[in-house]
PyMOL Python script that loads the backbone (N, CA, C, O; Angstrom):
from pymol import cmd

cmd.read_pdbstr("""\
ATOM      1  N   MET A   1       0.839  -1.165   0.000  1.00  0.00           N
ATOM      2  CA  MET A   1       0.000   0.000   0.000  1.00  0.00           C
ATOM      3  C   MET A   1       0.886   1.231   0.000  1.00  0.00           C
ATOM      4  O   MET A   1       1.901   1.280   0.695  1.00  0.00           O
ATOM      5  N   ALA A   2       0.501   2.206  -0.772  1.00  0.00           N
ATOM      6  CA  ALA A   2       1.179   3.499  -0.786  1.00  0.00           C
ATOM      7  C   ALA A   2       0.132   4.569  -0.523  1.00  0.00           C
ATOM      8  O   ALA A   2      -0.984   4.503  -1.037  1.00  0.00           O
ATOM      9  N   VAL A   3       0.502   5.545   0.276  1.00  0.00           N
ATOM     10  CA  VAL A   3      -0.410   6.644   0.578  1.00  0.00           C
ATOM     11  C   VAL A   3       0.275   7.933   0.181  1.00  0.00           C
ATOM     12  O   VAL A   3       1.448   8.140   0.492  1.00  0.00           O
ATOM     13  N   GLY A   4      -0.448   8.801  -0.505  1.00  0.00           N
ATOM     14  CA  GLY A   4       0.131  10.066  -0.937  1.00  0.00           C
ATOM     15  C   GLY A   4       0.398  10.042  -2.429  1.00  0.00           C
ATOM     16  O   GLY A   4       0.147   9.049  -3.112  1.00  0.00           O
ATOM     17  N   LEU A   5       0.904  11.137  -2.906  1.00  0.00           N
ATOM     18  CA  LEU A   5       1.208  11.262  -4.327  1.00  0.00           C
ATOM     19  C   LEU A   5       2.711  11.266  -4.542  1.00  0.00           C
ATOM     20  O   LEU A   5       3.448  11.878  -3.770  1.00  0.00           O
ATOM     21  N   PRO A   6       3.175  10.584  -5.591  1.00  0.00           N
ATOM     22  CA  PRO A   6       4.601  10.661  -5.897  1.00  0.00           C
ATOM     23  C   PRO A   6       4.932  12.060  -6.414  1.00  0.00           C
ATOM     24  O   PRO A   6       4.043  12.757  -6.903  1.00  0.00           O
ATOM     25  N   PRO A   7       6.189  12.483  -6.316  1.00  0.00           N
ATOM     26  CA  PRO A   7       6.550  13.823  -6.765  1.00  0.00           C
ATOM     27  C   PRO A   7       6.383  14.035  -8.267  1.00  0.00           C
ATOM     28  O   PRO A   7       6.248  15.171  -8.722  1.00  0.00           O
ATOM     29  N   GLU A   8       6.393  12.961  -9.029  1.00  0.00           N
ATOM     30  CA  GLU A   8       6.192  13.061 -10.477  1.00  0.00           C
ATOM     31  C   GLU A   8       5.575  11.762 -10.956  1.00  0.00           C
ATOM     32  O   GLU A   8       5.142  10.950 -10.139  1.00  0.00           O
ATOM     33  N   SER A   9       5.526  11.551 -12.255  1.00  0.00           N
ATOM     34  CA  SER A   9       4.902  10.330 -12.773  1.00  0.00           C
ATOM     35  C   SER A   9       5.702   9.099 -12.360  1.00  0.00           C
ATOM     36  O   SER A   9       6.885   9.185 -12.031  1.00  0.00           O
ATOM     37  N   MET A  10       5.025   7.953 -12.385  1.00  0.00           N
ATOM     38  CA  MET A  10       5.699   6.701 -12.055  1.00  0.00           C
ATOM     39  C   MET A  10       5.265   5.640 -13.054  1.00  0.00           C
ATOM     40  O   MET A  10       4.162   5.701 -13.597  1.00  0.00           O
ATOM     41  N   SER A  11       6.130   4.676 -13.293  1.00  0.00           N
ATOM     42  CA  SER A  11       5.797   3.616 -14.247  1.00  0.00           C
ATOM     43  C   SER A  11       5.272   2.400 -13.484  1.00  0.00           C
ATOM     44  O   SER A  11       5.636   2.165 -12.331  1.00  0.00           O
ATOM     45  N   LEU A  12       4.421   1.643 -14.145  1.00  0.00           N
ATOM     46  CA  LEU A  12       3.865   0.428 -13.558  1.00  0.00           C
ATOM     47  C   LEU A  12       4.137  -0.740 -14.489  1.00  0.00           C
ATOM     48  O   LEU A  12       4.049  -0.600 -15.708  1.00  0.00           O
ATOM     49  N   ASN A  13       4.463  -1.883 -13.922  1.00  0.00           N
ATOM     50  CA  ASN A  13       4.679  -3.104 -14.679  1.00  0.00           C
ATOM     51  C   ASN A  13       3.311  -3.776 -14.855  1.00  0.00           C
ATOM     52  O   ASN A  13       2.861  -4.518 -13.981  1.00  0.00           O
ATOM     53  N   ILE A  14       2.658  -3.512 -15.985  1.00  0.00           N
ATOM     54  CA  ILE A  14       1.290  -3.980 -16.210  1.00  0.00           C
ATOM     55  C   ILE A  14       1.175  -5.507 -16.149  1.00  0.00           C
ATOM     56  O   ILE A  14       0.273  -6.002 -15.472  1.00  0.00           O
ATOM     57  N   PRO A  15       2.048  -6.288 -16.826  1.00  0.00           N
ATOM     58  CA  PRO A  15       1.934  -7.748 -16.697  1.00  0.00           C
ATOM     59  C   PRO A  15       2.016  -8.211 -15.237  1.00  0.00           C
ATOM     60  O   PRO A  15       1.297  -9.126 -14.836  1.00  0.00           O
ATOM     61  N   ARG A  16       2.873  -7.594 -14.460  1.00  0.00           N
ATOM     62  CA  ARG A  16       3.006  -7.967 -13.043  1.00  0.00           C
ATOM     63  C   ARG A  16       1.719  -7.660 -12.272  1.00  0.00           C
ATOM     64  O   ARG A  16       1.292  -8.445 -11.425  1.00  0.00           O
ATOM     65  N   LEU A  17       1.110  -6.520 -12.572  1.00  0.00           N
ATOM     66  CA  LEU A  17      -0.153  -6.171 -11.920  1.00  0.00           C
ATOM     67  C   LEU A  17      -1.212  -7.231 -12.208  1.00  0.00           C
ATOM     68  O   LEU A  17      -1.932  -7.668 -11.311  1.00  0.00           O
ATOM     69  N   VAL A  18      -1.295  -7.638 -13.480  1.00  0.00           N
ATOM     70  CA  VAL A  18      -2.299  -8.621 -13.885  1.00  0.00           C
ATOM     71  C   VAL A  18      -2.002  -9.985 -13.269  1.00  0.00           C
ATOM     72  O   VAL A  18      -2.882 -10.598 -12.665  1.00  0.00           O
ATOM     73  N   LEU A  19      -0.767 -10.463 -13.417  1.00  0.00           N
ATOM     74  CA  LEU A  19      -0.414 -11.801 -12.938  1.00  0.00           C
ATOM     75  C   LEU A  19      -0.477 -11.927 -11.420  1.00  0.00           C
ATOM     76  O   LEU A  19      -0.826 -12.990 -10.907  1.00  0.00           O
ATOM     77  N   ASP A  20      -0.150 -10.874 -10.702  1.00  0.00           N
ATOM     78  CA  ASP A  20      -0.171 -10.923  -9.237  1.00  0.00           C
ATOM     79  C   ASP A  20      -1.485 -10.423  -8.640  1.00  0.00           C
ATOM     80  O   ASP A  20      -1.657 -10.414  -7.421  1.00  0.00           O
ATOM     81  N   GLY A  21      -2.409 -10.009  -9.506  1.00  0.00           N
ATOM     82  CA  GLY A  21      -3.701  -9.541  -9.010  1.00  0.00           C
ATOM     83  C   GLY A  21      -3.602  -8.259  -8.198  1.00  0.00           C
ATOM     84  O   GLY A  21      -4.369  -8.049  -7.258  1.00  0.00           O
ATOM     85  N   ILE A  22      -2.658  -7.408  -8.561  1.00  0.00           N
ATOM     86  CA  ILE A  22      -2.461  -6.150  -7.835  1.00  0.00           C
ATOM     87  C   ILE A  22      -3.420  -5.098  -8.384  1.00  0.00           C
ATOM     88  O   ILE A  22      -3.578  -4.960  -9.597  1.00  0.00           O
ATOM     89  N   GLU A  23      -4.049  -4.366  -7.487  1.00  0.00           N
ATOM     90  CA  GLU A  23      -4.958  -3.295  -7.893  1.00  0.00           C
ATOM     91  C   GLU A  23      -4.330  -1.943  -7.589  1.00  0.00           C
ATOM     92  O   GLU A  23      -3.705  -1.753  -6.545  1.00  0.00           O
ATOM     93  N   VAL A  24      -4.503  -1.016  -8.508  1.00  0.00           N
ATOM     94  CA  VAL A  24      -4.069   0.362  -8.294  1.00  0.00           C
ATOM     95  C   VAL A  24      -5.339   1.196  -8.178  1.00  0.00           C
ATOM     96  O   VAL A  24      -6.135   1.272  -9.115  1.00  0.00           O
ATOM     97  N   VAL A  25      -5.516   1.818  -7.021  1.00  0.00           N
ATOM     98  CA  VAL A  25      -6.735   2.573  -6.753  1.00  0.00           C
ATOM     99  C   VAL A  25      -6.351   3.969  -6.304  1.00  0.00           C
ATOM    100  O   VAL A  25      -5.428   4.135  -5.507  1.00  0.00           O
ATOM    101  N   GLY A  26      -7.040   4.960  -6.803  1.00  0.00           N
ATOM    102  CA  GLY A  26      -6.761   6.334  -6.400  1.00  0.00           C
ATOM    103  C   GLY A  26      -7.973   6.973  -5.753  1.00  0.00           C
ATOM    104  O   GLY A  26      -9.115   6.635  -6.061  1.00  0.00           O
ATOM    105  N   SER A  27      -7.706   7.891  -4.862  1.00  0.00           N
ATOM    106  CA  SER A  27      -8.781   8.617  -4.195  1.00  0.00           C
ATOM    107  C   SER A  27      -8.243   9.946  -3.717  1.00  0.00           C
ATOM    108  O   SER A  27      -7.123  10.018  -3.210  1.00  0.00           O
ATOM    109  N   LEU A  28      -9.021  10.993  -3.871  1.00  0.00           N
ATOM    110  CA  LEU A  28      -8.583  12.304  -3.393  1.00  0.00           C
ATOM    111  C   LEU A  28      -8.739  12.446  -1.887  1.00  0.00           C
ATOM    112  O   LEU A  28      -7.870  13.024  -1.233  1.00  0.00           O
ATOM    113  N   VAL A  29      -9.830  11.932  -1.321  1.00  0.00           N
ATOM    114  CA  VAL A  29     -10.061  12.125   0.109  1.00  0.00           C
ATOM    115  C   VAL A  29     -10.536  10.884   0.836  1.00  0.00           C
ATOM    116  O   VAL A  29     -10.732  10.942   2.050  1.00  0.00           O
ATOM    117  N   GLY A  30     -10.726   9.796   0.177  1.00  0.00           N
ATOM    118  CA  GLY A  30     -11.256   8.615   0.844  1.00  0.00           C
ATOM    119  C   GLY A  30     -12.776   8.622   0.810  1.00  0.00           C
ATOM    120  O   GLY A  30     -13.398   9.435   0.127  1.00  0.00           O
ATOM    121  N   THR A  31     -13.358   7.696   1.565  1.00  0.00           N
ATOM    122  CA  THR A  31     -14.815   7.589   1.606  1.00  0.00           C
ATOM    123  C   THR A  31     -15.394   8.561   2.625  1.00  0.00           C
ATOM    124  O   THR A  31     -14.664   9.180   3.400  1.00  0.00           O
ATOM    125  N   ARG A  32     -16.702   8.683   2.610  1.00  0.00           N
ATOM    126  CA  ARG A  32     -17.367   9.525   3.617  1.00  0.00           C
ATOM    127  C   ARG A  32     -17.095   8.982   5.017  1.00  0.00           C
ATOM    128  O   ARG A  32     -16.919   9.751   5.962  1.00  0.00           O
ATOM    129  N   GLN A  33     -17.061   7.653   5.147  1.00  0.00           N
ATOM    130  CA  GLN A  33     -16.777   7.032   6.445  1.00  0.00           C
ATOM    131  C   GLN A  33     -15.356   7.368   6.894  1.00  0.00           C
ATOM    132  O   GLN A  33     -15.134   7.655   8.070  1.00  0.00           O
ATOM    133  N   ASP A  34     -14.390   7.334   5.970  1.00  0.00           N
ATOM    134  CA  ASP A  34     -13.011   7.712   6.306  1.00  0.00           C
ATOM    135  C   ASP A  34     -12.961   9.141   6.833  1.00  0.00           C
ATOM    136  O   ASP A  34     -12.286   9.426   7.822  1.00  0.00           O
ATOM    137  N   LEU A  35     -13.673  10.024   6.170  1.00  0.00           N
ATOM    138  CA  LEU A  35     -13.693  11.427   6.577  1.00  0.00           C
ATOM    139  C   LEU A  35     -14.335  11.583   7.953  1.00  0.00           C
ATOM    140  O   LEU A  35     -13.832  12.327   8.794  1.00  0.00           O
ATOM    141  N   ALA A  36     -15.444  10.883   8.183  1.00  0.00           N
ATOM    142  CA  ALA A  36     -16.110  10.941   9.490  1.00  0.00           C
ATOM    143  C   ALA A  36     -15.180  10.436  10.591  1.00  0.00           C
ATOM    144  O   ALA A  36     -15.113  11.029  11.668  1.00  0.00           O
ATOM    145  N   GLU A  37     -14.459   9.341  10.324  1.00  0.00           N
ATOM    146  CA  GLU A  37     -13.522   8.797  11.312  1.00  0.00           C
ATOM    147  C   GLU A  37     -12.368   9.758  11.564  1.00  0.00           C
ATOM    148  O   GLU A  37     -11.920   9.904  12.701  1.00  0.00           O
ATOM    149  N   ALA A  38     -11.887  10.411  10.519  1.00  0.00           N
ATOM    150  CA  ALA A  38     -10.796  11.376  10.687  1.00  0.00           C
ATOM    151  C   ALA A  38     -11.243  12.541  11.561  1.00  0.00           C
ATOM    152  O   ALA A  38     -10.498  12.982  12.437  1.00  0.00           O
ATOM    153  N   PHE A  39     -12.451  13.040  11.330  1.00  0.00           N
ATOM    154  CA  PHE A  39     -12.977  14.124  12.174  1.00  0.00           C
ATOM    155  C   PHE A  39     -13.152  13.655  13.616  1.00  0.00           C
ATOM    156  O   PHE A  39     -12.896  14.411  14.553  1.00  0.00           O
ATOM    157  N   GLN A  40     -13.590  12.408  13.793  1.00  0.00           N
ATOM    158  CA  GLN A  40     -13.772  11.879  15.148  1.00  0.00           C
ATOM    159  C   GLN A  40     -12.427  11.766  15.865  1.00  0.00           C
ATOM    160  O   GLN A  40     -12.332  12.100  17.046  1.00  0.00           O
ATOM    161  N   PHE A  41     -11.390  11.302  15.172  1.00  0.00           N
ATOM    162  CA  PHE A  41     -10.048  11.242  15.764  1.00  0.00           C
ATOM    163  C   PHE A  41      -9.613  12.619  16.238  1.00  0.00           C
ATOM    164  O   PHE A  41      -9.086  12.770  17.340  1.00  0.00           O
ATOM    165  N   ALA A  42      -9.838  13.611  15.404  1.00  0.00           N
ATOM    166  CA  ALA A  42      -9.454  14.980  15.764  1.00  0.00           C
ATOM    167  C   ALA A  42     -10.256  15.459  16.966  1.00  0.00           C
ATOM    168  O   ALA A  42      -9.699  16.072  17.876  1.00  0.00           O
ATOM    169  N   ALA A  43     -11.561  15.185  16.978  1.00  0.00           N
ATOM    170  CA  ALA A  43     -12.415  15.608  18.090  1.00  0.00           C
ATOM    171  C   ALA A  43     -11.980  14.961  19.399  1.00  0.00           C
ATOM    172  O   ALA A  43     -12.109  15.565  20.463  1.00  0.00           O
ATOM    173  N   GLU A  44     -11.464  13.733  19.326  1.00  0.00           N
ATOM    174  CA  GLU A  44     -11.016  13.015  20.523  1.00  0.00           C
ATOM    175  C   GLU A  44      -9.585  13.376  20.911  1.00  0.00           C
ATOM    176  O   GLU A  44      -9.056  12.850  21.890  1.00  0.00           O
ATOM    177  N   GLY A  45      -8.963  14.261  20.155  1.00  0.00           N
ATOM    178  CA  GLY A  45      -7.596  14.668  20.470  1.00  0.00           C
ATOM    179  C   GLY A  45      -6.547  13.639  20.104  1.00  0.00           C
ATOM    180  O   GLY A  45      -5.428  13.688  20.615  1.00  0.00           O
ATOM    181  N   LYS A  46      -6.888  12.706  19.226  1.00  0.00           N
ATOM    182  CA  LYS A  46      -5.947  11.654  18.824  1.00  0.00           C
ATOM    183  C   LYS A  46      -5.033  12.091  17.684  1.00  0.00           C
ATOM    184  O   LYS A  46      -4.086  11.388  17.332  1.00  0.00           O
ATOM    185  N   VAL A  47      -5.323  13.246  17.116  1.00  0.00           N
ATOM    186  CA  VAL A  47      -4.524  13.766  16.011  1.00  0.00           C
ATOM    187  C   VAL A  47      -3.914  15.089  16.450  1.00  0.00           C
ATOM    188  O   VAL A  47      -4.621  16.000  16.882  1.00  0.00           O
ATOM    189  N   THR A  48      -2.616  15.183  16.335  1.00  0.00           N
ATOM    190  CA  THR A  48      -1.941  16.430  16.673  1.00  0.00           C
ATOM    191  C   THR A  48      -1.325  16.994  15.399  1.00  0.00           C
ATOM    192  O   THR A  48      -0.297  16.502  14.934  1.00  0.00           O
ATOM    193  N   PRO A  49      -1.946  18.019  14.837  1.00  0.00           N
ATOM    194  CA  PRO A  49      -1.397  18.573  13.602  1.00  0.00           C
ATOM    195  C   PRO A  49      -0.073  19.288  13.845  1.00  0.00           C
ATOM    196  O   PRO A  49       0.122  19.917  14.885  1.00  0.00           O
ATOM    197  N   LYS A  50       0.820  19.185  12.890  1.00  0.00           N
ATOM    198  CA  LYS A  50       2.094  19.894  12.970  1.00  0.00           C
ATOM    199  C   LYS A  50       1.934  21.173  12.167  1.00  0.00           C
ATOM    200  O   LYS A  50       1.942  21.159  10.936  1.00  0.00           O
ATOM    201  N   VAL A  51       1.790  22.275  12.883  1.00  0.00           N
ATOM    202  CA  VAL A  51       1.567  23.577  12.259  1.00  0.00           C
ATOM    203  C   VAL A  51       2.627  24.545  12.762  1.00  0.00           C
ATOM    204  O   VAL A  51       2.870  24.643  13.964  1.00  0.00           O
ATOM    205  N   THR A  52       3.250  25.254  11.841  1.00  0.00           N
ATOM    206  CA  THR A  52       4.252  26.258  12.194  1.00  0.00           C
ATOM    207  C   THR A  52       3.773  27.620  11.723  1.00  0.00           C
ATOM    208  O   THR A  52       3.438  27.792  10.551  1.00  0.00           O
ATOM    209  N   LEU A  53       3.739  28.587  12.628  1.00  0.00           N
ATOM    210  CA  LEU A  53       3.379  29.960  12.283  1.00  0.00           C
ATOM    211  C   LEU A  53       4.643  30.734  11.961  1.00  0.00           C
ATOM    212  O   LEU A  53       5.624  30.689  12.704  1.00  0.00           O
ATOM    213  N   ARG A  54       4.605  31.444  10.844  1.00  0.00           N
ATOM    214  CA  ARG A  54       5.758  32.259  10.438  1.00  0.00           C
ATOM    215  C   ARG A  54       5.261  33.629  10.000  1.00  0.00           C
ATOM    216  O   ARG A  54       4.134  33.753   9.520  1.00  0.00           O
ATOM    217  N   PRO A  55       6.094  34.666  10.158  1.00  0.00           N
ATOM    218  CA  PRO A  55       5.691  36.004   9.716  1.00  0.00           C
ATOM    219  C   PRO A  55       5.783  36.122   8.194  1.00  0.00           C
ATOM    220  O   PRO A  55       6.491  35.358   7.538  1.00  0.00           O
ATOM    221  N   LEU A  56       5.056  37.094   7.653  1.00  0.00           N
ATOM    222  CA  LEU A  56       5.058  37.338   6.215  1.00  0.00           C
ATOM    223  C   LEU A  56       6.468  37.606   5.694  1.00  0.00           C
ATOM    224  O   LEU A  56       6.780  37.260   4.555  1.00  0.00           O
ATOM    225  N   GLU A  57       7.311  38.210   6.505  1.00  0.00           N
ATOM    226  CA  GLU A  57       8.687  38.520   6.086  1.00  0.00           C
ATOM    227  C   GLU A  57       9.480  37.264   5.711  1.00  0.00           C
ATOM    228  O   GLU A  57      10.483  37.361   5.004  1.00  0.00           O
ATOM    229  N   ASP A  58       9.043  36.087   6.176  1.00  0.00           N
ATOM    230  CA  ASP A  58       9.753  34.833   5.885  1.00  0.00           C
ATOM    231  C   ASP A  58       9.286  34.166   4.593  1.00  0.00           C
ATOM    232  O   ASP A  58       9.728  33.062   4.279  1.00  0.00           O
ATOM    233  N   ILE A  59       8.405  34.814   3.845  1.00  0.00           N
ATOM    234  CA  ILE A  59       7.762  34.170   2.700  1.00  0.00           C
ATOM    235  C   ILE A  59       8.754  33.603   1.683  1.00  0.00           C
ATOM    236  O   ILE A  59       8.560  32.485   1.204  1.00  0.00           O
ATOM    237  N   ASN A  60       9.807  34.340   1.343  1.00  0.00           N
ATOM    238  CA  ASN A  60      10.774  33.835   0.356  1.00  0.00           C
ATOM    239  C   ASN A  60      11.517  32.618   0.894  1.00  0.00           C
ATOM    240  O   ASN A  60      11.746  31.656   0.162  1.00  0.00           O
ATOM    241  N   THR A  61      11.887  32.656   2.152  1.00  0.00           N
ATOM    242  CA  THR A  61      12.559  31.515   2.776  1.00  0.00           C
ATOM    243  C   THR A  61      11.635  30.302   2.794  1.00  0.00           C
ATOM    244  O   THR A  61      12.067  29.178   2.541  1.00  0.00           O
ATOM    245  N   ILE A  62      10.373  30.537   3.094  1.00  0.00           N
ATOM    246  CA  ILE A  62       9.396  29.444   3.137  1.00  0.00           C
ATOM    247  C   ILE A  62       9.270  28.784   1.767  1.00  0.00           C
ATOM    248  O   ILE A  62       9.217  27.557   1.675  1.00  0.00           O
ATOM    249  N   PHE A  63       9.221  29.581   0.704  1.00  0.00           N
ATOM    250  CA  PHE A  63       9.131  29.003  -0.639  1.00  0.00           C
ATOM    251  C   PHE A  63      10.368  28.174  -0.968  1.00  0.00           C
ATOM    252  O   PHE A  63      10.252  27.118  -1.589  1.00  0.00           O
ATOM    253  N   HIS A  64      11.530  28.627  -0.570  1.00  0.00           N
ATOM    254  CA  HIS A  64      12.758  27.843  -0.793  1.00  0.00           C
ATOM    255  C   HIS A  64      12.698  26.538  -0.006  1.00  0.00           C
ATOM    256  O   HIS A  64      13.100  25.489  -0.510  1.00  0.00           O
ATOM    257  N   GLU A  65      12.202  26.598   1.220  1.00  0.00           N
ATOM    258  CA  GLU A  65      12.063  25.387   2.037  1.00  0.00           C
ATOM    259  C   GLU A  65      11.068  24.413   1.402  1.00  0.00           C
ATOM    260  O   GLU A  65      11.284  23.202   1.424  1.00  0.00           O
ATOM    261  N   MET A  66       9.980  24.939   0.837  1.00  0.00           N
ATOM    262  CA  MET A  66       9.005  24.070   0.163  1.00  0.00           C
ATOM    263  C   MET A  66       9.632  23.396  -1.047  1.00  0.00           C
ATOM    264  O   MET A  66       9.477  22.191  -1.244  1.00  0.00           O
ATOM    265  N   GLU A  67      10.339  24.176  -1.856  1.00  0.00           N
ATOM    266  CA  GLU A  67      10.956  23.631  -3.070  1.00  0.00           C
ATOM    267  C   GLU A  67      11.974  22.541  -2.759  1.00  0.00           C
ATOM    268  O   GLU A  67      12.140  21.602  -3.536  1.00  0.00           O
ATOM    269  N   SER A  68      12.649  22.666  -1.632  1.00  0.00           N
ATOM    270  CA  SER A  68      13.671  21.672  -1.287  1.00  0.00           C
ATOM    271  C   SER A  68      13.135  20.570  -0.372  1.00  0.00           C
ATOM    272  O   SER A  68      13.901  19.727   0.096  1.00  0.00           O
ATOM    273  N   GLY A  69      11.822  20.571  -0.115  1.00  0.00           N
ATOM    274  CA  GLY A  69      11.209  19.503   0.674  1.00  0.00           C
ATOM    275  C   GLY A  69      11.545  19.528   2.147  1.00  0.00           C
ATOM    276  O   GLY A  69      11.521  18.485   2.799  1.00  0.00           O
ATOM    277  N   GLN A  70      11.856  20.687   2.686  1.00  0.00           N
ATOM    278  CA  GLN A  70      12.261  20.790   4.089  1.00  0.00           C
ATOM    279  C   GLN A  70      11.100  21.008   5.054  1.00  0.00           C
ATOM    280  O   GLN A  70      11.289  20.914   6.267  1.00  0.00           O
ATOM    281  N   ILE A  71       9.916  21.293   4.550  1.00  0.00           N
ATOM    282  CA  ILE A  71       8.790  21.612   5.433  1.00  0.00           C
ATOM    283  C   ILE A  71       8.071  20.336   5.843  1.00  0.00           C
ATOM    284  O   ILE A  71       7.726  19.502   5.005  1.00  0.00           O
ATOM    285  N   LYS A  72       7.854  20.201   7.128  1.00  0.00           N
ATOM    286  CA  LYS A  72       7.099  19.078   7.688  1.00  0.00           C
ATOM    287  C   LYS A  72       5.796  19.634   8.235  1.00  0.00           C
ATOM    288  O   LYS A  72       5.815  20.588   9.013  1.00  0.00           O
ATOM    289  N   GLY A  73       4.685  19.068   7.853  1.00  0.00           N
ATOM    290  CA  GLY A  73       3.395  19.558   8.332  1.00  0.00           C
ATOM    291  C   GLY A  73       2.919  20.745   7.520  1.00  0.00           C
ATOM    292  O   GLY A  73       3.148  20.820   6.313  1.00  0.00           O
ATOM    293  N   ARG A  74       2.255  21.670   8.191  1.00  0.00           N
ATOM    294  CA  ARG A  74       1.684  22.850   7.533  1.00  0.00           C
ATOM    295  C   ARG A  74       2.434  24.104   7.946  1.00  0.00           C
ATOM    296  O   ARG A  74       2.783  24.279   9.114  1.00  0.00           O
ATOM    297  N   MET A  75       2.673  24.954   6.996  1.00  0.00           N
ATOM    298  CA  MET A  75       3.309  26.248   7.249  1.00  0.00           C
ATOM    299  C   MET A  75       2.219  27.303   7.103  1.00  0.00           C
ATOM    300  O   MET A  75       1.565  27.378   6.063  1.00  0.00           O
ATOM    301  N   VAL A  76       2.020  28.113   8.130  1.00  0.00           N
ATOM    302  CA  VAL A  76       0.970  29.132   8.124  1.00  0.00           C
ATOM    303  C   VAL A  76       1.612  30.505   8.204  1.00  0.00           C
ATOM    304  O   VAL A  76       2.421  30.778   9.091  1.00  0.00           O
ATOM    305  N   ILE A  77       1.241  31.366   7.266  1.00  0.00           N
ATOM    306  CA  ILE A  77       1.730  32.746   7.275  1.00  0.00           C
ATOM    307  C   ILE A  77       0.796  33.556   8.166  1.00  0.00           C
ATOM    308  O   ILE A  77      -0.392  33.693   7.872  1.00  0.00           O
ATOM    309  N   ASP A  78       1.334  34.085   9.244  1.00  0.00           N
ATOM    310  CA  ASP A  78       0.564  34.911  10.174  1.00  0.00           C
ATOM    311  C   ASP A  78       0.899  36.369   9.879  1.00  0.00           C
ATOM    312  O   ASP A  78       2.007  36.824  10.161  1.00  0.00           O
ATOM    313  N   PHE A  79      -0.054  37.097   9.315  1.00  0.00           N
ATOM    314  CA  PHE A  79       0.181  38.479   8.906  1.00  0.00           C
ATOM    315  C   PHE A  79       0.395  39.410  10.096  1.00  0.00           C
ATOM    316  O   PHE A  79       0.939  40.503   9.936  1.00  0.00           O
ATOM    317  N   LYS A  80      -0.023  38.993  11.274  1.00  0.00           N
ATOM    318  CA  LYS A  80       0.153  39.826  12.470  1.00  0.00           C
ATOM    319  C   LYS A  80       1.464  39.537  13.189  1.00  0.00           C
ATOM    320  O   LYS A  80       1.926  40.344  13.996  1.00  0.00           O
ATOM    321  N   LEU A  81       2.058  38.397  12.897  1.00  0.00           N
ATOM    322  CA  LEU A  81       3.296  37.999  13.561  1.00  0.00           C
ATOM    323  C   LEU A  81       4.462  38.804  13.019  1.00  0.00           C
ATOM    324  O   LEU A  81       4.607  38.954  11.806  1.00  0.00           O
ATOM    325  N   LYS A  82       5.286  39.317  13.902  1.00  0.00           N
ATOM    326  CA  LYS A  82       6.470  40.087  13.507  1.00  0.00           C
ATOM    327  C   LYS A  82       7.710  39.321  13.928  1.00  0.00           C
ATOM    328  O   LYS A  82       7.697  38.562  14.897  1.00  0.00           O
ATOM    329  N   LYS A  83       8.788  39.539  13.174  1.00  0.00           N
ATOM    330  CA  LYS A  83      10.072  38.904  13.498  1.00  0.00           C
ATOM    331  C   LYS A  83      10.622  39.443  14.779  1.00  0.00           C
ATOM    332  O   LYS A  83      11.696  39.028  15.213  1.00  0.00           O
TER     333      LYS A  83
END
""", "prot")
cmd.dss("prot")
cmd.show_as("cartoon", "prot")
cmd.util.cbc("prot")
cmd.orient("prot")
């Protein structure tokens, strides 16, 4: 099982998929039940989001960090936050 999107296209060995009975399935958000369970986990405090607040002045640095894959979680630009 793989979760998430690859950074670019990927090749698949079609004969292997057929012979081994492997299924490739895609979904943007999962089922309604998956979404309900995810909200319930959050409501129960079982999910701790990784969110970093940064000031607008850091915007160029943030874009460089995104391009190089250095950001973990969510980066939030706080317009009221000052350096």
